DRENLODO-479228 format. One record per residue: x, y, z of N, C-alpha, C in turn; residue in one letter. Coordinates in pm, 1 decimal, decimal comma. Last residue first. Layout:
# DRENLODO-479228
n.xx->X n.yy->Y n.zz->Z ca.xx->X ca.yy->Y ca.zz->Z c.xx->X c.yy->Y c.zz->Z vexza->A .
...
# end
This chain:
# DRENLODO-479228
n.xx->2719,9 n.yy->2120,6 n.zz->2072,4 ca.xx->2686,7 ca.yy->2240,2 ca.zz->2091,0 c.xx->2723,6 c.yy->2295,4 c.zz->2250,0 vexza->W .
n.xx->2717,6 n.yy->1828,8 n.zz->2062,9 ca.xx->2795,1 ca.yy->1931,9 ca.zz->1926,4 c.xx->2735,6 c.yy->2077,7 c.zz->1970,9 vexza->E .
n.xx->2684,7 n.yy->1782,8 n.zz->2305,6 ca.xx->2842,8 ca.yy->1795,1 ca.zz->2293,2 c.xx->2837,4 c.yy->1858,3 c.zz->2145,9 vexza->D .
n.xx->2460,8 n.yy->1794,4 n.zz->2307,6 ca.xx->2465,8 ca.yy->1887,3 ca.zz->2377,8 c.xx->2647,7 c.yy->1873,6 c.zz->2343,9 vexza->E .
n.xx->2355,7 n.yy->1582,3 n.zz->2112,0 ca.xx->2331,7 ca.yy->1749,9 ca.zz->2099,5 c.xx->2408,8 c.yy->1795,9 c.zz->2163,0 vexza->L .
n.xx->2424,1 n.yy->1364,8 n.zz->2246,6 ca.xx->2541,2 ca.yy->1432,3 ca.zz->2093,2 c.xx->2483,8 c.yy->1543,6 c.zz->2110,8 vexza->E .
n.xx->2281,1 n.yy->1396,0 n.zz->2446,5 ca.xx->2460,7 ca.yy->1415,5 ca.zz->2470,0 c.xx->2479,5 c.yy->1416,1 c.zz->2374,5 vexza->E .
n.xx->2030,1 n.yy->1285,2 n.zz->2329,6 ca.xx->2027,8 ca.yy->1409,1 ca.zz->2426,2 c.xx->2181,6 c.yy->1445,4 c.zz->2407,0 vexza->L .
n.xx->2095,6 n.yy->1055,2 n.zz->2251,0 ca.xx->2070,7 ca.yy->1137,0 ca.zz->2168,8 c.xx->2064,9 c.yy->1274,3 c.zz->2219,7 vexza->E .
n.xx->2135,8 n.yy->898,0 n.zz->2491,7 ca.xx->2208,6 ca.yy->890,7 ca.zz->2438,2 c.xx->2205,8 c.yy->1023,3 c.zz->2318,4 vexza->E .
n.xx->1863,9 n.yy->930,2 n.zz->2642,1 ca.xx->1956,6 ca.yy->1002,2 ca.zz->2677,1 c.xx->2109,6 c.yy->993,7 c.zz->2557,3 vexza->R .
n.xx->1722,2 n.yy->776,8 n.zz->2442,8 ca.xx->1712,5 ca.yy->930,3 ca.zz->2451,9 c.xx->1807,8 c.yy->1048,1 c.zz->2470,1 vexza->M .
n.xx->1806,5 n.yy->526,6 n.zz->2521,1 ca.xx->1813,1 ca.yy->585,2 ca.zz->2337,5 c.xx->1795,7 c.yy->736,1 c.zz->2383,9 vexza->E .
n.xx->1728,2 n.yy->557,2 n.zz->2785,3 ca.xx->1899,3 ca.yy->537,1 ca.zz->2714,3 c.xx->1863,8 c.yy->574,2 c.zz->2617,7 vexza->K .
n.xx->1430,6 n.yy->534,8 n.zz->2753,3 ca.xx->1523,9 ca.yy->648,4 ca.zz->2791,1 c.xx->1677,0 c.yy->658,7 c.zz->2762,1 vexza->G .
n.xx->1434,5 n.yy->258,7 n.zz->2610,2 ca.xx->1410,2 ca.yy->389,5 ca.zz->2535,1 c.xx->1424,5 c.yy->558,0 c.zz->2627,1 vexza->E .
n.xx->1522,4 n.yy->115,1 n.zz->2823,3 ca.xx->1585,3 ca.yy->107,3 ca.zz->2692,8 c.xx->1551,2 c.yy->218,0 c.zz->2620,3 vexza->K .
n.xx->1356,4 n.yy->158,0 n.zz->3022,1 ca.xx->1499,8 ca.yy->194,3 ca.zz->3051,5 c.xx->1549,9 c.yy->195,9 c.zz->2902,3 vexza->D .
n.xx->1066,7 n.yy->230,4 n.zz->3190,9 ca.xx->1138,1 ca.yy->230,5 ca.zz->3011,5 c.xx->1246,9 c.yy->246,4 c.zz->2971,3 vexza->E .
n.xx->879,4 n.yy->329,5 n.zz->3396,0 ca.xx->1019,4 ca.yy->215,2 ca.zz->3397,2 c.xx->1077,5 c.yy->166,9 c.zz->3253,4 vexza->G .
n.xx->785,9 n.yy->522,9 n.zz->3345,2 ca.xx->735,3 ca.yy->432,3 ca.zz->3318,1 c.xx->814,1 c.yy->325,7 c.zz->3346,2 vexza->L .
n.xx->959,2 n.yy->733,8 n.zz->3449,6 ca.xx->852,4 ca.yy->749,0 ca.zz->3532,9 c.xx->779,2 c.yy->573,6 c.zz->3531,3 vexza->E .
n.xx->1144,8 n.yy->684,0 n.zz->3250,3 ca.xx->1225,7 ca.yy->677,4 ca.zz->3414,1 c.xx->1023,9 c.yy->647,1 c.zz->3467,1 vexza->Q .
n.xx->1038,6 n.yy->813,5 n.zz->3053,4 ca.xx->1060,9 ca.yy->654,4 ca.zz->3083,7 c.xx->1092,8 c.yy->615,5 c.zz->3201,9 vexza->A .
n.xx->968,4 n.yy->1067,2 n.zz->3191,5 ca.xx->862,4 ca.yy->977,0 ca.zz->3135,9 c.xx->929,5 c.yy->852,5 c.zz->3129,4 vexza->L .
n.xx->1267,6 n.yy->1179,6 n.zz->3122,6 ca.xx->1158,3 ca.yy->1173,6 ca.zz->3291,7 c.xx->1059,5 c.yy->1041,2 c.zz->3285,7 vexza->D .
n.xx->1262,2 n.yy->1157,4 n.zz->2862,6 ca.xx->1360,9 ca.yy->1075,8 ca.zz->3002,4 c.xx->1312,7 c.yy->1067,5 c.zz->3073,0 vexza->I .
n.xx->1073,1 n.yy->1333,8 n.zz->2771,8 ca.xx->1107,6 ca.yy->1182,8 ca.zz->2729,8 c.xx->1128,7 c.yy->1128,9 c.zz->2814,8 vexza->G .
n.xx->1212,1 n.yy->1573,1 n.zz->2847,5 ca.xx->1038,8 ca.yy->1551,9 ca.zz->2917,7 c.xx->1030,1 c.yy->1376,9 c.zz->2845,1 vexza->A .
n.xx->1447,1 n.yy->1555,8 n.zz->2713,5 ca.xx->1420,4 ca.yy->1540,9 ca.zz->2902,1 c.xx->1317,1 c.yy->1522,0 c.zz->2922,2 vexza->R .
n.xx->1365,9 n.yy->1541,4 n.zz->2478,3 ca.xx->1410,7 ca.yy->1495,1 ca.zz->2500,6 c.xx->1425,0 c.yy->1445,4 c.zz->2658,6 vexza->Y .
n.xx->1258,0 n.yy->1818,4 n.zz->2434,6 ca.xx->1131,3 ca.yy->1708,1 ca.zz->2415,9 c.xx->1204,8 c.yy->1596,1 c.zz->2507,4 vexza->I .
n.xx->1487,8 n.yy->1957,3 n.zz->2478,4 ca.xx->1336,4 ca.yy->1988,9 ca.zz->2599,5 c.xx->1272,1 c.yy->1878,4 c.zz->2528,2 vexza->K .
n.xx->1609,3 n.yy->1932,3 n.zz->2250,9 ca.xx->1669,8 ca.yy->1893,8 ca.zz->2401,9 c.xx->1544,3 c.yy->1889,2 c.zz->2520,3 vexza->K .
n.xx->1452,6 n.yy->1965,8 n.zz->2031,5 ca.xx->1531,8 ca.yy->1861,8 ca.zz->2068,1 c.xx->1580,1 c.yy->1850,7 c.zz->2239,6 vexza->A .
n.xx->1443,2 n.yy->2252,2 n.zz->2089,4 ca.xx->1302,5 ca.yy->2150,3 ca.zz->2090,5 c.xx->1350,7 c.yy->2052,6 c.zz->2103,2 vexza->E .
n.xx->1727,2 n.yy->2375,7 n.zz->2060,3 ca.xx->1667,1 ca.yy->2344,8 ca.zz->2183,8 c.xx->1553,9 c.yy->2276,7 c.zz->2224,2 vexza->Q .
n.xx->1770,0 n.yy->2250,0 n.zz->1768,8 ca.xx->1838,3 ca.yy->2204,6 ca.zz->1920,4 c.xx->1792,1 c.yy->2228,4 c.zz->2017,3 vexza->T .
n.xx->1697,9 n.yy->2209,1 n.zz->1515,1 ca.xx->1563,9 ca.yy->2254,3 ca.zz->1658,3 c.xx->1658,9 c.yy->2196,9 c.zz->1757,1 vexza->R .
n.xx->1755,6 n.yy->2106,9 n.zz->1302,6 ca.xx->1882,0 ca.yy->2148,9 ca.zz->1388,9 c.xx->1794,9 c.yy->2292,8 c.zz->1476,0 vexza->N .
n.xx->1670,8 n.yy->1906,9 n.zz->1197,3 ca.xx->1570,0 ca.yy->2053,4 ca.zz->1167,3 c.xx->1655,5 c.yy->2123,8 c.zz->1218,0 vexza->L .
n.xx->1713,4 n.yy->1694,9 n.zz->1331,7 ca.xx->1757,8 ca.yy->1696,7 ca.zz->1202,0 c.xx->1722,8 c.yy->1830,4 c.zz->1132,8 vexza->R .
n.xx->1592,3 n.yy->1734,7 n.zz->1654,2 ca.xx->1760,5 ca.yy->1722,9 ca.zz->1599,5 c.xx->1781,2 c.yy->1730,6 c.zz->1404,1 vexza->G .
n.xx->1319,0 n.yy->1692,6 n.zz->1523,8 ca.xx->1398,4 ca.yy->1828,9 ca.zz->1568,6 c.xx->1516,6 c.yy->1891,5 c.zz->1577,5 vexza->Y .
n.xx->1295,7 n.yy->1418,0 n.zz->1500,6 ca.xx->1269,8 ca.yy->1548,7 ca.zz->1397,0 c.xx->1390,5 c.yy->1635,7 c.zz->1404,9 vexza->I .
n.xx->1393,6 n.yy->1340,2 n.zz->1748,5 ca.xx->1457,9 ca.yy->1318,3 ca.zz->1628,7 c.xx->1434,6 c.yy->1404,6 c.zz->1493,6 vexza->Q .
n.xx->1173,9 n.yy->1398,7 n.zz->1916,3 ca.xx->1357,1 ca.yy->1492,3 ca.zz->1975,7 c.xx->1410,9 c.yy->1441,5 c.zz->1822,0 vexza->G .
n.xx->951,3 n.yy->1276,2 n.zz->1759,7 ca.xx->990,6 ca.yy->1410,8 ca.zz->1799,9 c.xx->1119,8 c.yy->1479,5 c.zz->1814,4 vexza->L .
n.xx->1093,6 n.yy->1020,6 n.zz->1865,4 ca.xx->1044,9 ca.yy->1067,2 ca.zz->1702,7 c.xx->1083,8 c.yy->1225,9 c.zz->1684,0 vexza->Q .
n.xx->1079,1 n.yy->1028,6 n.zz->2139,3 ca.xx->1158,7 ca.yy->1006,0 ca.zz->2093,8 c.xx->1154,2 c.yy->1045,1 c.zz->1925,0 vexza->H .
n.xx->798,0 n.yy->1096,1 n.zz->2229,4 ca.xx->903,1 ca.yy->1184,6 ca.zz->2235,6 c.xx->1000,7 c.yy->1188,6 c.zz->2187,0 vexza->Y .
n.xx->622,4 n.yy->869,8 n.zz->2083,9 ca.xx->617,6 ca.yy->1008,7 ca.zz->2029,6 c.xx->736,9 c.yy->1124,5 c.zz->2041,5 vexza->A .
n.xx->714,9 n.yy->686,8 n.zz->2303,9 ca.xx->775,8 ca.yy->700,1 ca.zz->2154,5 c.xx->748,5 c.yy->822,5 c.zz->2080,3 vexza->A .
n.xx->545,9 n.yy->724,1 n.zz->2526,4 ca.xx->656,0 ca.yy->774,4 ca.zz->2516,1 c.xx->721,0 c.yy->779,5 c.zz->2369,1 vexza->L .
n.xx->259,9 n.yy->822,6 n.zz->2600,0 ca.xx->294,3 ca.yy->771,5 ca.zz->2472,7 c.xx->424,7 c.yy->835,2 c.zz->2462,0 vexza->Y .
n.xx->170,9 n.yy->1046,6 n.zz->2777,9 ca.xx->255,1 ca.yy->909,9 ca.zz->2804,1 c.xx->298,6 c.yy->818,8 c.zz->2697,8 vexza->K .
n.xx->14,0 n.yy->1231,0 n.zz->2673,3 ca.xx->130,9 ca.yy->1219,9 ca.zz->2731,5 c.xx->212,1 c.yy->1158,1 c.zz->2807,9 vexza->P .
n.xx->-212,6 n.yy->1224,8 n.zz->2460,0 ca.xx->-204,8 ca.yy->1117,9 ca.zz->2514,4 c.xx->-58,6 c.yy->1142,4 c.zz->2596,3 vexza->D .
n.xx->-251,0 n.yy->1512,9 n.zz->2424,6 ca.xx->-374,7 ca.yy->1467,3 ca.zz->2415,8 c.xx->-337,7 c.yy->1304,7 c.zz->2495,0 vexza->T .
n.xx->37,8 n.yy->1598,5 n.zz->2342,8 ca.xx->-95,7 ca.yy->1682,4 ca.zz->2406,2 c.xx->-217,6 c.yy->1560,1 c.zz->2454,6 vexza->S .
n.xx->105,1 n.yy->1414,5 n.zz->2193,6 ca.xx->187,1 ca.yy->1433,4 ca.zz->2295,4 c.xx->93,0 c.yy->1535,2 c.zz->2363,0 vexza->I .
n.xx->-31,2 n.yy->1462,6 n.zz->1945,4 ca.xx->-64,3 ca.yy->1291,9 ca.zz->1992,2 c.xx->0,0 c.yy->1338,7 c.zz->2142,3 vexza->L .
n.xx->28,7 n.yy->1705,7 n.zz->1875,9 ca.xx->-135,9 ca.yy->1695,9 ca.zz->1907,2 c.xx->-115,8 c.yy->1532,1 c.zz->1990,9 vexza->T .
n.xx->287,3 n.yy->1671,1 n.zz->1817,1 ca.xx->277,2 ca.yy->1746,5 ca.zz->1918,0 c.xx->98,8 c.yy->1765,1 c.zz->1972,0 vexza->E .
n.xx->289,7 n.yy->1450,6 n.zz->1591,0 ca.xx->329,1 ca.yy->1419,7 ca.zz->1749,7 c.xx->284,1 c.yy->1515,7 c.zz->1850,4 vexza->L .
n.xx->131,0 n.yy->1610,3 n.zz->1411,4 ca.xx->62,5 ca.yy->1502,1 ca.zz->1465,3 c.xx->143,3 c.yy->1423,9 c.zz->1586,9 vexza->E .
n.xx->366,2 n.yy->1792,4 n.zz->1371,5 ca.xx->246,6 ca.yy->1873,2 ca.zz->1435,1 c.xx->139,8 c.yy->1770,4 c.zz->1481,3 vexza->E .
n.xx->545,2 n.yy->1657,7 n.zz->1240,8 ca.xx->535,9 ca.yy->1711,4 ca.zz->1409,8 c.xx->434,9 c.yy->1779,5 c.zz->1468,0 vexza->I .
n.xx->471,2 n.yy->1584,9 n.zz->1049,2 ca.xx->488,5 ca.yy->1461,9 ca.zz->1143,3 c.xx->494,2 c.yy->1599,3 c.zz->1248,3 vexza->A .
n.xx->434,0 n.yy->1834,6 n.zz->919,4 ca.xx->318,9 ca.yy->1797,6 ca.zz->944,6 c.xx->331,4 c.yy->1667,6 c.zz->1020,4 vexza->T .
n.xx->707,5 n.yy->1856,7 n.zz->859,5 ca.xx->594,5 ca.yy->1953,6 ca.zz->960,3 c.xx->466,8 c.yy->1910,8 c.zz->998,2 vexza->Q .
n.xx->815,8 n.yy->1661,0 n.zz->738,2 ca.xx->807,8 ca.yy->1668,0 ca.zz->863,8 c.xx->765,5 c.yy->1767,3 c.zz->943,7 vexza->L .
n.xx->776,4 n.yy->1450,4 n.zz->511,4 ca.xx->687,0 ca.yy->1613,6 ca.zz->491,9 c.xx->685,1 c.yy->1642,4 c.zz->704,7 vexza->D .
n.xx->907,6 n.yy->1247,8 n.zz->385,1 ca.xx->1008,2 ca.yy->1383,4 ca.zz->421,4 c.xx->893,4 c.yy->1519,8 c.zz->447,1 vexza->S .
n.xx->816,0 n.yy->1020,5 n.zz->444,0 ca.xx->753,8 ca.yy->1100,2 ca.zz->308,0 c.xx->810,6 c.yy->1237,7 c.zz->307,8 vexza->M .
n.xx->810,1 n.yy->952,3 n.zz->685,4 ca.xx->867,2 ca.yy->884,9 ca.zz->552,1 c.xx->859,6 c.yy->955,6 c.zz->429,4 vexza->G .
n.xx->674,1 n.yy->1139,8 n.zz->819,3 ca.xx->797,8 ca.yy->1139,7 ca.zz->824,1 c.xx->880,4 c.yy->1064,4 c.zz->685,0 vexza->M .
n.xx->425,8 n.yy->1051,9 n.zz->755,3 ca.xx->480,8 ca.yy->1187,6 ca.zz->713,0 c.xx->608,9 c.yy->1190,4 c.zz->712,1 vexza->Y .
n.xx->405,2 n.yy->800,7 n.zz->904,7 ca.xx->413,5 ca.yy->820,7 ca.zz->748,0 c.xx->443,0 c.yy->916,6 c.zz->704,6 vexza->E .
n.xx->475,0 n.yy->869,4 n.zz->1126,9 ca.xx->541,9 ca.yy->814,9 ca.zz->1101,0 c.xx->572,3 c.yy->799,7 c.zz->923,6 vexza->L .
n.xx->230,9 n.yy->984,4 n.zz->1186,4 ca.xx->309,9 ca.yy->1089,0 ca.zz->1183,4 c.xx->495,6 c.yy->1004,0 c.zz->1097,1 vexza->A .
n.xx->52,5 n.yy->803,4 n.zz->1160,4 ca.xx->64,9 ca.yy->884,5 ca.zz->1056,9 c.xx->171,2 c.yy->961,1 c.zz->1061,6 vexza->L .
n.xx->111,2 n.yy->630,1 n.zz->1407,7 ca.xx->161,6 ca.yy->568,6 ca.zz->1285,2 c.xx->138,8 c.yy->702,5 c.zz->1124,9 vexza->A .
n.xx->1,9 n.yy->786,8 n.zz->1597,5 ca.xx->174,6 ca.yy->789,3 ca.zz->1591,4 c.xx->186,7 c.yy->761,8 c.zz->1404,9 vexza->Y .
n.xx->-244,5 n.yy->817,1 n.zz->1530,1 ca.xx->-184,4 ca.yy->908,2 ca.zz->1503,2 c.xx->-39,2 c.yy->906,2 c.zz->1533,6 vexza->R .
n.xx->-291,8 n.yy->502,6 n.zz->1567,1 ca.xx->-300,6 ca.yy->587,1 ca.zz->1434,7 c.xx->-240,0 c.yy->724,6 c.zz->1443,9 vexza->S .
n.xx->-241,7 n.yy->503,4 n.zz->1854,0 ca.xx->-159,0 ca.yy->404,8 ca.zz->1810,4 c.xx->-153,6 c.yy->497,1 c.zz->1612,6 vexza->F .
n.xx->-428,6 n.yy->710,3 n.zz->1997,8 ca.xx->-267,9 ca.yy->713,5 ca.zz->1987,5 c.xx->-216,0 c.yy->632,8 c.zz->1932,5 vexza->S .
n.xx->-724,8 n.yy->792,8 n.zz->1903,2 ca.xx->-627,3 ca.yy->685,2 ca.zz->1864,9 c.xx->-496,1 c.yy->705,7 c.zz->1856,2 vexza->D .
n.xx->-867,8 n.yy->1036,2 n.zz->1915,7 ca.xx->-816,6 ca.yy->993,6 ca.zz->2073,2 c.xx->-700,9 c.yy->882,7 c.zz->2042,1 vexza->N .
n.xx->-1038,5 n.yy->1050,0 n.zz->1724,6 ca.xx->-933,3 ca.yy->1150,7 ca.zz->1704,6 c.xx->-851,4 c.yy->1146,1 c.zz->1826,1 vexza->P .
n.xx->-1222,7 n.yy->823,5 n.zz->1564,8 ca.xx->-1168,8 ca.yy->820,7 ca.zz->1728,3 c.xx->-1052,5 c.yy->892,4 c.zz->1703,5 vexza->D .
n.xx->-1281,2 n.yy->892,4 n.zz->1321,0 ca.xx->-1388,6 ca.yy->774,4 ca.zz->1436,0 c.xx->-1352,5 c.yy->788,0 c.zz->1553,5 vexza->K .
n.xx->-1083,0 n.yy->1018,6 n.zz->1195,0 ca.xx->-1183,0 ca.yy->1108,5 ca.zz->1223,9 c.xx->-1328,8 c.yy->1009,6 c.zz->1321,2 vexza->E .
n.xx->-881,7 n.yy->839,5 n.zz->1254,6 ca.xx->-839,5 ca.yy->904,1 ca.zz->1320,1 c.xx->-986,3 c.yy->1012,3 c.zz->1310,8 vexza->L .
n.xx->-972,7 n.yy->637,3 n.zz->1020,2 ca.xx->-946,9 ca.yy->603,0 ca.zz->1161,3 c.xx->-943,9 c.yy->704,7 c.zz->1308,3 vexza->L .
n.xx->-878,3 n.yy->845,1 n.zz->813,7 ca.xx->-1015,4 ca.yy->774,8 ca.zz->853,0 c.xx->-1009,4 c.yy->702,5 c.zz->1001,2 vexza->E .
n.xx->-599,8 n.yy->874,8 n.zz->834,3 ca.xx->-700,1 ca.yy->957,6 ca.zz->871,6 c.xx->-838,7 c.yy->970,3 c.zz->884,4 vexza->K .
n.xx->-498,1 n.yy->628,5 n.zz->782,6 ca.xx->-486,1 ca.yy->618,8 ca.zz->920,7 c.xx->-600,5 c.yy->762,8 c.zz->978,8 vexza->L .
n.xx->-604,6 n.yy->645,8 n.zz->529,3 ca.xx->-658,1 ca.yy->528,6 ca.zz->597,9 c.xx->-652,5 c.yy->565,6 c.zz->751,7 vexza->K .
n.xx->-438,0 n.yy->798,9 n.zz->405,7 ca.xx->-574,8 ca.yy->824,1 ca.zz->426,4 c.xx->-680,7 c.yy->721,1 c.zz->520,6 vexza->Q .
n.xx->-199,2 n.yy->695,2 n.zz->485,8 ca.xx->-214,6 ca.yy->787,7 ca.zz->543,8 c.xx->-401,2 c.yy->816,3 c.zz->509,0 vexza->I .
n.xx->-238,8 n.yy->449,4 n.zz->278,5 ca.xx->-209,3 ca.yy->445,0 ca.zz->455,2 c.xx->-245,7 c.yy->621,5 c.zz->538,4 vexza->R .
n.xx->-225,4 n.yy->617,1 n.zz->63,8 ca.xx->-342,5 ca.yy->517,0 ca.zz->68,4 c.xx->-299,0 c.yy->480,0 c.zz->236,6 vexza->Q .
n.xx->28,6 n.yy->721,6 n.zz->54,7 ca.xx->-96,0 ca.yy->851,2 ca.zz->60,9 c.xx->-221,6 c.yy->721,3 c.zz->60,3 vexza->E .
n.xx->219,7 n.yy->505,7 n.zz->56,3 ca.xx->158,1 ca.yy->616,2 ca.zz->170,8 c.xx->73,4 c.yy->677,8 c.zz->193,8 vexza->S .
n.xx->41,7 n.yy->188,0 n.zz->-101,8 ca.xx->160,2 ca.yy->320,5 ca.zz->-106,7 c.xx->105,1 c.yy->393,3 c.zz->14,0 vexza->A .
n.xx->74,2 n.yy->-126,2 n.zz->6,5 ca.xx->17,5 ca.yy->-2,4 ca.zz->13,7 c.xx->84,4 c.yy->92,3 c.zz->-27,6 vexza->M .
# end
């Protein structure tokens, strides 16, 4: 299935249930895959605001901000994600975000 078709299907799912965190996350990943990073950011920010414990959204959003050289925003979202990972006991995800945060801090 082409990305446009997947995007359409995910949008339909979100019309039925705007709080479907998995579909919103998958939609953001589809936009990332199409290099539509601004729309991916908007979807991830929406996801975090509606489901603040959806840990993977923090990681992806931090990576996008990093790719766009929006370093301060990347650091902020990584720190929030690291705190959440610790709260949820998600050591692997927290470790990955910590490493990416350290890389950003080393660069600047």
